[in-house]
C-alpha positions in Angstrom: 0.0 0.0 0.0 1.4 3.4 -1.1 2.4 5.8 1.7 0.3 9.0 1.7 2.3 12.3 1.6 1.5 14.9 4.2 -0.6 18.0 3.2 2.3 20.3 4.1 4.4 18.7 1.3 1.6 19.4 -1.3 1.3 23.0 -0.1 5.1 23.5 -0.5 5.1 22.0 -4.0 2.2 24.2 -5.1 3.8 27.3 -3.7 7.0 26.5 -5.5 5.1 26.0 -8.8 3.3 29.4 -8.4 6.6 31.1 -7.5 8.2 29.7 -10.6 5.4 31.0 -12.8 5.7 34.5 -11.3 9.5 34.4 -11.7 9.1 33.3 -15.3 6.7 36.1 -16.0 9.0 38.7 -14.4 11.9 37.5 -16.6 9.9 36.8 -19.8 8.0 40.1 -20.2 11.1 42.4 -19.9 13.0 40.1 -22.2 10.3 40.4 -24.9 10.2 44.2 -24.6 13.9 44.7 -24.7 14.5 42.2 -27.5 11.9 43.9 -29.6 14.0 47.1 -29.4 17.4 45.5 -29.6 16.6 43.1 -32.4 14.4 45.4 -34.4 16.6 45.1 -37.5 17.3 41.4 -37.1 15.0 39.4 -39.4 15.0 35.8 -40.6 13.6 35.0 -44.0 12.1 31.5 -44.0 10.4 31.7 -47.5 11.4 29.1 -50.1 12.7 31.7 -52.6 14.0 34.2 -50.1 11.4 36.8 -51.1 12.2 39.1 -48.2 16.0 39.0 -48.5 17.4 42.0 -50.3 19.9 41.2 -53.1 23.5 42.4 -52.8 22.8 45.0 -55.5 20.0 46.6 -53.5 22.1 46.5 -50.3 25.0 48.3 -52.1 22.7 51.0 -53.3 20.9 51.5 -49.9 24.2 51.5 -48.1 25.6 54.3 -50.3 22.7 56.7 -50.1 24.1 60.2 -49.8 21.0 62.1 -48.7 17.9 61.4 -46.6 14.9 60.0 -48.6 11.2 60.2 -47.7 9.0 57.5 -49.1 5.2 57.7 -49.0 3.2 54.6 -49.8 -0.3 55.5 -50.8 -2.7 52.5 -50.6 -6.5 52.7 -50.6 -7.0 50.3 -47.7 -10.8 51.0 -47.4 -11.5 50.9 -51.1 -9.7 47.5 -51.5 -11.5 45.6 -48.8 -13.1 43.3 -51.4 -9.8 42.9 -53.4 -7.9 40.3 -51.4 -5.2 39.7 -54.1 -4.4 43.4 -54.3 -4.3 43.7 -50.5 -1.9 40.7 -50.4 0.4 42.4 -52.9 0.2 45.6 -50.9 1.5 43.8 -47.9 4.3 42.4 -50.0 5.2 45.9 -51.2 5.0 47.3 -47.6 7.3 44.6 -46.3 9.8 45.1 -49.1 9.9 48.8 -48.2 10.3 48.1 -44.5 13.3 45.9 -45.3 15.0 48.8 -47.1 14.1 51.2 -44.3 15.6 48.8 -41.7 18.8 48.5 -43.8 19.2 52.3 -44.4 20.2 53.2 -40.8 17.8 56.1 -40.7 18.5 57.5 -44.3 15.0 56.4 -45.5 11.8 57.2 -43.8 8.6 55.5 -44.7 5.0 56.7 -44.3 1.9 54.7 -45.3 -1.3 56.7 -46.1 -4.8 55.6 -47.0 -6.1 58.3 -49.4 -9.8 58.3 -48.7 -12.0 59.9 -51.3 -12.2 63.7 -51.4 -9.4 64.1 -48.8 -6.2 66.1 -48.8 -4.3 62.8 -48.9 -6.1 61.9 -52.2 -5.1 65.3 -53.7 -1.5 64.8 -52.4 -1.4 61.4 -54.1 -2.5 62.9 -57.4 -0.1 65.8 -57.1 2.7 63.4 -56.6 2.1 61.7 -59.9 0.1 58.6 -58.8 -2.5 57.1 -61.0 -5.8 55.8 -59.6 -7.4 52.6 -60.8 -11.1 52.1 -61.0 -12.9 49.1 -59.6 -12.7 49.5 -55.9 -15.4 48.9 -53.4 -18.5 51.0 -54.1 -16.8 52.1 -57.3 -14.2 54.0 -55.3 -10.8 54.8 -57.0 -7.9 52.8 -55.8 -4.5 54.4 -55.2 -1.5 52.0 -54.9 1.8 53.8 -55.6 4.9 55.3 -54.1 5.9 59.0 -53.9 9.6 59.5 -53.1 11.6 62.6 -52.5 15.2 63.4 -51.9 15.8 65.9 -49.1 18.8 68.1 -48.5 21.2 67.0 -45.9 20.9 68.6 -42.5 23.6 69.7 -40.2 23.2 66.3 -38.5 23.1 63.3 -40.7 21.0 61.5 -38.1 18.0 63.7 -38.7 16.4 61.0 -40.8 16.6 58.4 -38.1 13.5 59.5 -36.3 12.1 61.8 -38.9 12.7 65.0 -36.9 12.8 68.0 -39.3 12.2 66.0 -42.5 8.8 67.6 -43.1 10.3 71.1 -42.9 12.8 70.5 -45.7 12.1 71.4 -49.3 12.6 68.3 -51.5 15.4 68.6 -54.0 14.0 65.9 -56.3 10.7 64.0 -56.4 9.9 60.8 -58.3 7.1 58.3 -58.1 5.9 54.8 -59.0 2.4 55.7 -60.3 0.9 52.3 -59.6 2.3 49.0 -58.4 1.1 46.6 -61.1 0.8 43.0 -59.6 2.0 41.6 -63.0 5.4 43.2 -62.3 5.8 41.6 -58.9 8.9 39.8 -60.2 10.6 43.2 -60.7 9.3 44.9 -57.5 12.7 45.1 -55.9 14.3 46.4 -59.1 11.6 49.1 -59.5 11.9 50.4 -55.9 15.7 50.2 -55.9 15.9 52.0 -59.2 13.8 54.8 -57.7 16.2 55.1 -54.8 19.2 55.1 -57.1 17.7 57.9 -59.3 16.9 60.0 -56.2 20.4 59.7 -55.0 21.8 61.1 -58.3 22.3 64.9 -58.4 22.1 65.2 -62.3 20.8 63.5 -65.4 22.9 60.5 -66.6 24.9 61.3 -69.7 24.5 59.0 -72.7 26.5 59.1 -76.0 25.1 58.5 -79.5 27.0 57.5 -82.6 24.7 57.2 -85.6 24.9 57.3 -89.4 21.1 57.8 -89.6 19.4 61.3 -89.3 18.0 60.6 -85.9 18.4 64.2 -84.8 16.5 65.6 -87.8 17.7 68.6 -89.8 17.1 72.0 -88.2 18.0 73.7 -91.5 15.2 71.9 -93.3 12.8 72.1 -90.4 13.0 68.4 -89.6 12.5 67.4 -86.0 14.5 64.8 -84.2 13.0 61.3 -84.1 10.5 60.9 -81.3 12.6 58.3 -79.6 15.4 60.8 -79.4 13.1 63.5 -78.0 12.0 61.1 -75.3 15.6 60.2 -74.4 16.4 63.9 -74.2 13.8 64.4 -71.5 15.4 61.8 -69.3 19.1 61.9 -70.1 21.8 64.3 -71.1 22.3 63.2 -74.7 25.6 63.8 -76.3 26.3 63.2 -80.0 29.8 61.8 -80.7 31.6 62.2 -84.0 33.0 58.9 -85.1 35.4 60.5 -87.5 37.4 62.1 -84.7 36.6 59.9 -81.8 39.7 58.6 -80.0 38.4 58.0 -76.5 35.0 57.6 -74.8 34.9 59.2 -71.4 33.7 57.2 -68.4 31.1 59.8 -67.6 29.1 58.4 -70.6 26.8 55.9 -68.8 25.4 54.4 -72.0 26.7 54.5 -75.6 24.1 54.0 -78.4 25.8 52.8 -81.5 23.2 53.1 -84.3 23.8 51.7 -87.8 27.6 51.6 -87.7 28.9 51.7 -91.3 32.7 51.6 -91.9 33.7 53.0 -88.6 37.3 54.2 -88.4 39.6 51.7 -86.6 40.4 54.2 -83.9 36.7 54.6 -83.2 36.2 50.8 -83.0 39.1 50.6 -80.6 37.6 53.4 -78.4 34.4 51.4 -78.3 36.3 48.2 -77.5 38.1 49.8 -74.6 34.9 51.5 -73.3 33.2 48.2 -73.0 36.2 46.4 -71.4 36.3 49.2 -68.8 32.7 48.4 -67.8 30.9 50.9 -70.1 27.4 50.0 -71.2 26.9 49.7 -75.0 23.8 49.2 -77.1 24.4 48.3 -80.8 21.7 48.7 -83.4 22.7 47.1 -86.7 20.4 46.4 -89.7 20.5 44.3 -92.9 18.3 46.9 -94.6 18.0 50.3 -92.9 15.1 51.7 -94.8 15.8 55.3 -93.7 19.5 55.2 -94.7 19.9 57.2 -97.9 23.7 56.9 -98.1 25.0 54.9 -101.1 26.9 51.6 -100.8 30.5 51.9 -99.7 33.4 49.6 -100.3 34.1 47.0 -97.6 37.2 47.2 -95.4 39.0 44.7 -97.6 38.0 46.5 -100.7 37.0 43.3 -102.5 33.3 43.7 -102.4 30.6 46.1 -101.3 28.5 46.1 -98.2 24.8 45.3 -99.0 22.8 48.4 -99.7 21.8 50.2 -96.5 23.2 47.5 -94.2 25.4 47.9 -91.2 27.8 45.6 -89.3 30.4 45.6 -86.6 32.4 42.6 -87.7 35.7 43.0 -85.8 34.0 43.5 -82.4 31.3 40.9 -83.0 34.0 38.3 -83.8 35.9 39.1 -80.6 32.7 38.7 -78.6 31.8 35.4 -80.3 28.7 36.9 -82.0 27.5 35.6 -85.4 25.6 38.2 -87.5 25.1 38.2 -91.3 24.2 41.6 -92.9 23.1 39.7 -96.0 20.2 37.9 -94.2 16.7 39.1 -93.2 14.3 37.2 -91.0 10.8 36.6 -92.4 7.9 35.4 -90.1 4.5 34.7 -91.6 3.0 34.2 -88.1 3.8 37.8 -87.1 3.5 39.5 -90.5 2.5 43.1 -90.1 -0.5 44.3 -92.1 0.3 47.2 -94.3 -1.4 49.2 -97.0 0.3 49.2 -100.4 -1.2 50.6 -103.6 -4.6 50.8 -102.0 -4.6 47.2 -100.8 -3.9 45.6 -97.5 -1.1 43.0 -97.3 0.5 40.9 -94.5 4.2 41.7 -95.0 6.4 38.9 -93.7 9.5 41.1 -93.6 7.7 43.6 -91.3 6.9 41.9 -88.0 4.4 42.7 -85.3 6.1 41.1 -82.3 3.7 40.3 -79.5 4.0 39.2 -75.9 5.0 35.7 -76.8 8.1 37.0 -78.7 9.2 39.3 -75.9 11.2 38.1 -72.9 8.8 38.3 -70.0 11.6 37.7 -67.5 13.7 40.7 -68.4 13.0 44.1 -67.0 13.4 45.8 -70.4 10.6 43.9 -72.1 8.5 42.5 -69.2 5.8 45.2 -69.4 5.7 45.7 -73.1 2.9 44.4 -75.3 4.0 45.0 -78.9 7.1 46.0 -80.9 7.1 46.5 -84.6 10.3 45.9 -86.6 11.1 45.8 -90.3 13.7 43.8 -92.4 15.4 42.6 -89.2 18.4 40.4 -88.9 19.4 37.9 -86.2 22.2 37.0 -83.9 23.8 33.7 -82.8 26.9 32.6 -80.9 30.0 31.1 -82.4 30.8 27.6 -81.3 33.9 28.7 -79.4 32.2 31.7 -77.8 32.7 32.3 -74.1 29.8 34.8 -73.9 26.1 34.3 -73.2 23.2 35.4 -75.5 20.0 36.1 -73.6 17.1 36.9 -76.0 15.0 40.0 -75.6 13.1 39.7 -78.9 12.8 36.6 -81.0 10.8 35.2 -83.9 8.3 32.4 -83.8 9.0 28.9 -85.1 7.3 29.9 -88.4 10.2 32.2 -89.3 12.7 31.7 -92.2 15.8 33.5 -93.3 16.2 34.9 -96.8 18.7 37.1 -98.5 18.5 40.9 -98.5 18.6 40.9 -102.3 15.4 38.8 -102.4 13.6 41.2 -99.9 14.7 44.3 -101.9 13.7 42.7 -105.3 10.2 41.9 -104.1 9.6 45.0 -102.0 6.8 46.2 -104.3 4.8 42.9 -103.9 5.3 41.4 -100.4 3.1 38.4 -101.3 5.9 37.1 -103.5 7.9 36.5 -100.3 5.3 34.0 -99.2 5.4 31.9 -102.4 7.1 28.6 -101.7 7.4 29.7 -98.0 8.9 27.0 -95.8 9.5 27.7 -92.1 12.9 26.9 -90.6 11.2 25.7 -87.4 13.7 27.9 -85.3 13.3 30.8 -83.0 15.7 33.5 -84.3 17.2 35.9 -81.8 16.4 39.4 -83.0 17.6 41.4 -80.0 19.5 40.2 -76.9 21.7 40.8 -73.9 25.3 39.7 -74.5 27.1 38.9 -71.2 30.8 38.7 -70.9 33.6 38.4 -70.2 34.8 40.0 -73.4 38.3 39.9 -74.9 39.7 42.9 -76.8 39.3 42.9 -80.5 42.7 44.7 -80.8 45.3 42.4 -79.2 48.0 44.0 -81.4 47.5 47.3 -79.4 48.5 45.6 -76.1 51.6 47.7 -75.8 49.6 50.9 -75.8 49.4 52.7 -72.5 46.2 51.9 -70.6 45.2 49.0 -72.9 42.7 46.6 -71.4 42.8 43.0 -72.7 39.8 41.4 -70.9 36.7 42.9 -69.4 35.2 42.2 -65.9 33.1 39.1 -65.6 29.7 40.9 -65.6 30.3 43.1 -68.6 27.2 43.4 -70.8 26.3 44.7 -74.3 22.8 44.8 -75.8 22.4 43.9 -79.5 19.5 44.8 -81.7 19.4 43.6 -85.3 17.1 46.5 -86.6 17.3 50.3 -86.8 13.9 50.8 -88.3 12.2 50.2 -85.0 13.6 53.6 -83.9 11.8 55.4 -86.7 8.5 57.1 -86.0 6.5 55.3 -88.7 6.7 51.9 -86.9 5.2 53.0 -83.6 3.5 56.4 -83.7 1.3 58.3 -86.1 0.0 61.9 -86.0 -3.7 62.5 -85.7 -5.7 65.7 -85.4 -8.0 66.2 -82.3 -10.0 69.4 -82.0 -7.6 71.2 -84.4 -4.4 70.1 -82.7 -2.0 67.5 -83.9 -1.4 64.7 -81.4 0.7 61.6 -81.6 -1.0 58.3 -81.3 1.2 55.5 -80.0 0.3 52.0 -81.5 3.4 50.1 -80.5 6.0 50.0 -77.6 9.1 50.8 -79.6 9.8 54.0 -77.7 9.3 52.3 -74.4 11.7 49.5 -75.5 14.5 52.0 -76.2 13.8 54.0 -73.1 13.7 50.9 -70.9 16.9 49.7 -72.5 18.8 53.0 -71.8 17.3 53.4 -68.4 18.4 49.9 -67.4 21.9 50.3 -68.7 22.4 53.8 -67.2 22.1 52.4 -63.7 25.0 51.3 -61.6 26.5 47.8 -61.8 24.6 47.2 -58.6 21.3 48.0 -60.2 22.1 45.9 -63.3 22.8 42.9 -61.0 19.2 42.9 -59.7 17.3 40.3 -61.7 13.6 39.3 -61.7 12.6 37.5 -58.5 10.0 34.8 -57.8 6.5 36.0 -56.9 4.8 35.6 -53.6 1.9 33.7 -55.2 2.3 30.0 -54.6 0.5 28.0 -57.3 -1.4 24.8 -56.6 0.8 22.6 -58.7 -1.3 19.5 -58.1 -4.5 21.3 -59.3 -2.6 22.7 -62.3 -1.4 19.2 -63.2 -5.0 17.9 -63.0 -6.2 20.7 -65.2 -3.3 20.1 -67.7 -4.3 16.4 -68.0 -8.0 17.4 -68.4 -7.1 20.0 -71.1 -5.2 17.3 -73.0 -8.2 15.0 -72.8 -10.4 17.9 -74.1 -8.0 18.6 -76.9 -8.0 15.0 -77.9 -11.8 14.8 -78.0 -12.1 18.1 -79.9 -9.7 16.8 -82.5 -11.7 13.6 -82.8 -14.9 15.6 -83.3 -13.3 17.8 -85.9 -11.9 14.8 -87.7 -15.3 13.1 -87.8 -16.9 16.3 -88.9 -14.4 16.6 -91.8 -15.0 12.9 -92.7 -18.8 13.5 -92.7 -18.5 16.5 -94.9 -16.2 14.6 -97.3 -18.8 11.8 -97.4 -21.6 14.2 -98.1 -19.5 15.7 -101.0 -19.0 12.2 -102.4 -22.8 11.6 -102.3 -23.6 14.9 -103.9 -23.2 13.8 -107.6 -25.6 10.9 -107.0 -28.5 13.4 -106.6 -28.6 14.1 -110.3 -30.6 17.1 -111.3 -32.6 17.4 -108.0 -30.0 19.7 -106.3 -32.3 20.7 -103.5 -33.4 17.2 -102.5 -31.6 15.5 -99.7 -31.3 11.7 -100.3 -32.1 9.1 -97.8 -28.4 8.1 -97.7 -27.4 11.7 -96.9 -30.0 11.9 -94.1 -28.7 8.7 -92.6 -25.2 10.0 -92.8 -26.2 13.3 -91.1 -28.1 11.5 -88.4 -25.1 9.2 -87.7 -22.8 12.3 -87.3 -25.3 13.9 -84.9 -25.3 10.8 -82.8 -21.5 10.7 -82.7 -21.4 14.4 -81.8 -23.8 13.8 -78.9 -21.6 10.9 -77.7 -18.4 13.0 -77.8 -20.1 15.9 -76.1 -21.1 13.6 -73.3 -17.6 12.3 -73.0 -16.3 15.9 -72.8 -18.8 16.6 -70.0 -17.5 13.4 -68.2 -13.9 14.6 -68.5 -14.9 18.0 -66.9 -16.9 16.2 -64.2 -13.9 13.9 -63.5 -11.6 16.9 -63.2 -14.0 18.7 -60.8 -14.3 15.4 -58.8 -10.5 15.0 -58.5 -10.1 18.7 -57.4 -12.9 18.3 -54.9 -11.4 15.1 -53.6 -8.0 16.8 -53.3 -9.7 19.7 -51.4 -11.4 17.2 -49.1 -8.1 15.4 -48.4 -6.4 18.7 -47.5 -9.3 19.7 -45.3 -9.2 16.4 -43.5 -5.4 16.7 -43.0 -5.7 20.3 -41.7 -8.9 20.0 -39.7 -8.9 16.4 -38.5 -5.6 14.6 -38.9 -3.1 17.3 -37.6 -5.2 18.2 -34.5 -5.8 14.5 -33.8 -2.0 13.8 -34.0 -1.3 16.7 -31.7 -4.0 15.5 -29.2 -2.7 11.9 -29.4 0.9 13.1 -28.7 -0.4 15.2 -25.8 -2.3 12.2 -24.4 0.6 9.9 -24.7 2.9 12.5 -23.0 0.4 12.9 -20.2 -0.1 9.2 -19.8 3.7 8.7 -19.7 4.2 11.5 -17.2 1.4 10.1 -14.9 2.8 6.6 -15.1 6.2 7.9 -14.0 4.6 9.8 -11.2 2.9 6.7 -9.9 6.1 4.7 -10.1 7.9 7.3 -8.0 5.2 7.2 -5.4 
């Protein structure tokens, strides 16, 4: 028989237990309060793709901020109460901004505002350049953008740490993200970091332009610069460089645009070569047939033949970079042929391409948001077998493309339908524009003895190649139209945006260029997607079967048609029987299609039930069972001790 413990022992044990709880509370609460302050900037990212971890490029830009920045995130919280996806993305944006604020050591201050309708905050959002979207709750307008301003440095650089005095300073520079488009979530970090980088700059970036085309117009004749150059002039300090006298390209030139290079002097090519190897950013626009080039053909460098009419090339540098480009070849693509009007008739011109979203790289910041780019008589790029560089497509053709000679295109320019006669696709996606990533070797090893010569570039050197110059011209992306007596420009393609994005991307620092697209916070239901893919394949198979039977029935009816003789309007008994059979087959196949859809829904519902069972029943049951086992084991040990 077990010995009974005295009541005093139970009282002492209970008091010790209560005392321990009080002591734990006295230690735990202050620890939580103090750790919340001490470890405010300490964060752990447990997401699979490290969504909340800033890239090294962003860290470098935030760490080198020279002036305090004020960020104001406008988000219509009340108007989006029925838009859960947008609210989820707003939380993602807010957390990304908070990560940057925590890293900035007080140089960035963040304010979040809900601009309710008809308020001063709404007026402030509009005045900052934000764009409101329709479709909010009760048809309210939705603001979801970022206003950012660079403030002058105070006497004490720590002013920005707690915001004291920031509101009293007059901003030196103000920029904005008009609206955070959820479709650009992969480039969220890039867009915000780019904004910070631009605010930190005290002047416009300088870009240089070398061109043999009349891109700057002719003031004597009253010709305006091309619209794309006018746009660049608003954002950058554009400097035109003379290739005839160019010996050196200064490092202050953030981006060099080389447009339609024709027979460049050797010294100019060497200057470009060294500029790239020093880390300069180059964009090359070549063309097999530059339609706005009025210059006559010129002898080639070897003097043995002539360069094709109105073509351009950069053979020495391309060879050193491992790039294959043929100025004698043009890419046709009947799947993306642009409709044009010629001699009063409409034609689909296979040498003029309307590149859509499928032909643009959706994972590159330059082309991710573009919808359409028009090009004309474009060439293509490839890599040599021994190349050490990488070619990352920005624009490419469809598999219905083929390559023809420039002579054929020019000979049949008056009748583009001739280019489609005997057309046979090459079943290859040709690279029309691309990023070329190094390292690069110098194309002039014989000048190694010259002072300051660089033989090899840094590992992350980059050049952008475009095999068309016509996309820069106004005729392929804008057209004038008169509205209320005023001439306005109607934009029908994104050519201008493509060039602006290209230069904007290259003009940033190497840290900004290192920021690539990230994974999105949306986690797809891969199992459900797999079920839908299988169902779609079944649907496609049934539809093809139906179409094949329909074609067979029509062919059978055509075979029966001569048997009707002179009574053309009479349907024979054999025809009626054939039609009835087809209708019966059609009903059977439609029933099978419905069964496929029903099976898909049943599989998805079953998957949902399994997940609910696991989350609602199985996991709590396991936790309860583990708790009961632990309690039973503890009670058993207690009995054994007594």
